[in-house]
C-alpha atoms as an extended CHARMM CRD file, in Angstrom:
* protein
*
        88  EXT
         1         1  MET       CA             -2.0520000000        1.0540000000      -13.5760000000  PROA      1               0.0000000000
         2         2  LEU       CA              0.2280000000       -1.1040000000      -11.4610000000  PROA      2               0.0000000000
         3         3  THR       CA              2.2350000000       -3.2910000000      -13.8230000000  PROA      3               0.0000000000
         4         4  LYS       CA              3.8060000000       -6.6050000000      -12.8630000000  PROA      4               0.0000000000
         5         5  GLN       CA              7.2800000000       -5.0670000000      -12.8680000000  PROA      5               0.0000000000
         6         6  LYS       CA              6.2810000000       -2.1910000000      -10.5550000000  PROA      6               0.0000000000
         7         7  LYS       CA              4.5720000000       -4.6190000000       -8.2000000000  PROA      7               0.0000000000
         8         8  LYS       CA              7.6080000000       -6.8920000000       -8.2210000000  PROA      8               0.0000000000
         9         9  ASN       CA              9.8480000000       -3.9350000000       -7.3170000000  PROA      9               0.0000000000
        10        10  GLU       CA              7.6000000000       -2.9650000000       -4.3910000000  PROA      10              0.0000000000
        11        11  ILE       CA              7.5990000000       -6.5430000000       -3.1330000000  PROA      11              0.0000000000
        12        12  LYS       CA             11.3800000000       -6.7900000000       -3.4220000000  PROA      12              0.0000000000
        13        13  LYS       CA             11.8550000000       -3.5890000000       -1.3810000000  PROA      13              0.0000000000
        14        14  THR       CA              9.7020000000       -4.6620000000        1.5590000000  PROA      14              0.0000000000
        15        15  GLN       CA              9.7740000000       -8.4570000000        1.7420000000  PROA      15              0.0000000000
        16        16  ARG       CA             10.8900000000      -10.1130000000        4.9790000000  PROA      16              0.0000000000
        17        17  HSD       CA             12.6290000000      -13.0230000000        3.2360000000  PROA      17              0.0000000000
        18        18  GLU       CA             13.0800000000      -14.3670000000       -0.2790000000  PROA      18              0.0000000000
        19        19  GLY       CA              9.7450000000      -15.3650000000       -1.7850000000  PROA      19              0.0000000000
        20        20  ASP       CA              7.6750000000      -13.3660000000        0.7090000000  PROA      20              0.0000000000
        21        21  THR       CA              4.6170000000      -11.9020000000       -0.9910000000  PROA      21              0.0000000000
        22        22  GLY       CA              1.9300000000      -11.9890000000        1.6900000000  PROA      22              0.0000000000
        23        23  SER       CA              3.3680000000      -10.3530000000        4.7910000000  PROA      23              0.0000000000
        24        24  PRO       CA              1.5650000000       -7.2280000000        6.0200000000  PROA      24              0.0000000000
        25        25  GLU       CA              4.5520000000       -5.0720000000        5.0830000000  PROA      25              0.0000000000
        26        26  VAL       CA              4.4250000000       -6.2160000000        1.4660000000  PROA      26              0.0000000000
        27        27  GLN       CA              0.6620000000       -5.8530000000        1.2520000000  PROA      27              0.0000000000
        28        28  VAL       CA              0.7760000000       -2.3110000000        2.6480000000  PROA      28              0.0000000000
        29        29  ALA       CA              3.5560000000       -1.3500000000        0.2120000000  PROA      29              0.0000000000
        30        30  VAL       CA              1.6350000000       -2.6670000000       -2.8000000000  PROA      30              0.0000000000
        31        31  LEU       CA             -1.5920000000       -1.0160000000       -1.6350000000  PROA      31              0.0000000000
        32        32  THR       CA              0.2400000000        2.2730000000       -1.1280000000  PROA      32              0.0000000000
        33        33  ARG       CA              1.5860000000        2.1440000000       -4.6720000000  PROA      33              0.0000000000
        34        34  ARG       CA             -1.9080000000        1.4030000000       -6.0440000000  PROA      34              0.0000000000
        35        35  ILE       CA             -3.3690000000        4.2660000000       -3.9840000000  PROA      35              0.0000000000
        36        36  GLU       CA             -0.7520000000        6.6960000000       -5.3310000000  PROA      36              0.0000000000
        37        37  GLU       CA             -1.4550000000        5.7260000000       -8.9240000000  PROA      37              0.0000000000
        38        38  LEU       CA             -5.2170000000        5.8780000000       -8.4830000000  PROA      38              0.0000000000
        39        39  SER       CA             -4.9330000000        9.2840000000       -6.8080000000  PROA      39              0.0000000000
        40        40  ALA       CA             -2.9800000000       10.5830000000       -9.8030000000  PROA      40              0.0000000000
        41        41  HSD       CA             -5.6960000000        9.2120000000      -12.1010000000  PROA      41              0.0000000000
        42        42  LEU       CA             -8.4050000000       10.9430000000      -10.0900000000  PROA      42              0.0000000000
        43        43  ASP       CA             -6.5720000000       14.2750000000      -10.2590000000  PROA      43              0.0000000000
        44        44  LYS       CA             -7.0130000000       14.1570000000      -14.0370000000  PROA      44              0.0000000000
        45        45  ASN       CA            -10.4870000000       12.5460000000      -14.0630000000  PROA      45              0.0000000000
        46        46  ARG       CA            -12.4730000000       14.2580000000      -11.3310000000  PROA      46              0.0000000000
        47        47  LYS       CA            -15.8270000000       12.7840000000      -12.3190000000  PROA      47              0.0000000000
        48        48  ASP       CA            -14.7380000000        9.1510000000      -12.2050000000  PROA      48              0.0000000000
        49        49  LYS       CA            -16.8840000000        8.1600000000       -9.2280000000  PROA      49              0.0000000000
        50        50  SER       CA            -16.3750000000        4.4010000000       -9.4960000000  PROA      50              0.0000000000
        51        51  SER       CA            -12.5960000000        4.7920000000       -9.2650000000  PROA      51              0.0000000000
        52        52  ARG       CA            -13.0440000000        7.0920000000       -6.2660000000  PROA      52              0.0000000000
        53        53  ARG       CA            -15.0780000000        4.3770000000       -4.5360000000  PROA      53              0.0000000000
        54        54  GLY       CA            -12.3560000000        1.8510000000       -5.3200000000  PROA      54              0.0000000000
        55        55  LEU       CA             -9.7640000000        4.2120000000       -3.8720000000  PROA      55              0.0000000000
        56        56  LEU       CA            -11.6980000000        4.4730000000       -0.6190000000  PROA      56              0.0000000000
        57        57  GLY       CA            -11.8050000000        0.6850000000       -0.4080000000  PROA      57              0.0000000000
        58        58  LEU       CA             -8.0410000000        0.4590000000       -0.9170000000  PROA      58              0.0000000000
        59        59  VAL       CA             -7.4210000000        3.0560000000        1.7820000000  PROA      59              0.0000000000
        60        60  ALA       CA             -9.6480000000        1.1500000000        4.2070000000  PROA      60              0.0000000000
        61        61  THR       CA             -7.8590000000       -2.1150000000        3.4630000000  PROA      61              0.0000000000
        62        62  ARG       CA             -4.4550000000       -0.4970000000        3.9540000000  PROA      62              0.0000000000
        63        63  ARG       CA             -5.6180000000        0.9930000000        7.2470000000  PROA      63              0.0000000000
        64        64  LYS       CA             -6.6920000000       -2.4710000000        8.4610000000  PROA      64              0.0000000000
        65        65  HSD       CA             -3.3260000000       -3.9740000000        7.5290000000  PROA      65              0.0000000000
        66        66  LEU       CA             -1.4670000000       -1.1510000000        9.2670000000  PROA      66              0.0000000000
        67        67  LYS       CA             -3.5770000000       -1.5390000000       12.3930000000  PROA      67              0.0000000000
        68        68  TYR       CA             -2.8300000000       -5.2730000000       12.4700000000  PROA      68              0.0000000000
        69        69  LEU       CA              0.8840000000       -4.6710000000       11.9620000000  PROA      69              0.0000000000
        70        70  GLU       CA              0.9540000000       -2.0270000000       14.6870000000  PROA      70              0.0000000000
        71        71  GLY       CA             -0.6210000000       -4.4480000000       17.1410000000  PROA      71              0.0000000000
        72        72  THR       CA              1.6380000000       -7.3890000000       16.3510000000  PROA      72              0.0000000000
        73        73  ASN       CA              5.0230000000       -5.8380000000       15.5150000000  PROA      73              0.0000000000
        74        74  LYS       CA              5.4480000000       -2.1850000000       16.5260000000  PROA      74              0.0000000000
        75        75  ARG       CA              9.0620000000       -1.9510000000       15.3340000000  PROA      75              0.0000000000
        76        76  SER       CA              8.2020000000       -3.1990000000       11.8580000000  PROA      76              0.0000000000
        77        77  TYR       CA              5.2140000000       -0.8550000000       11.7440000000  PROA      77              0.0000000000
        78        78  ASN       CA              7.3530000000        2.1880000000       12.5680000000  PROA      78              0.0000000000
        79        79  SER       CA             10.0080000000        1.3320000000        9.9910000000  PROA      79              0.0000000000
        80        80  LEU       CA              7.3840000000        0.7190000000        7.3090000000  PROA      80              0.0000000000
        81        81  VAL       CA              5.6270000000        4.0190000000        7.9950000000  PROA      81              0.0000000000
        82        82  LYS       CA              8.9640000000        5.8470000000        7.6880000000  PROA      82              0.0000000000
        83        83  LYS       CA              9.9470000000        3.9730000000        4.5320000000  PROA      83              0.0000000000
        84        84  LEU       CA              6.6390000000        4.6610000000        2.7660000000  PROA      84              0.0000000000
        85        85  GLY       CA              6.2880000000        8.2020000000        4.0970000000  PROA      85              0.0000000000
        86        86  LEU       CA              2.8700000000        7.6420000000        5.6640000000  PROA      86              0.0000000000
        87        87  LYS       CA              1.3650000000        9.6470000000        8.4920000000  PROA      87              0.0000000000
        88        88  LYS       CA              1.0520000000        7.9210000000       11.8320000000  PROA      88              0.0000000000
């Protein structure tokens, strides 16, 4: 589960300016962290179908944010993909 402290750390790493919590970079970073934790949960609990459906929704949301960021700010998109270790 993503605790407040873990979320705060992810936000601090990727924010554009102080107090930034809603930029696409921050949202993608937080979603990526949630996806990683949910994937680890599903490795242990293979039959948890409702969590698998939630994971697919998170992946789709992250993909939409990345597509938006790629269209508006290519440089920021490339640096974020490198920082988070995502595939292009």
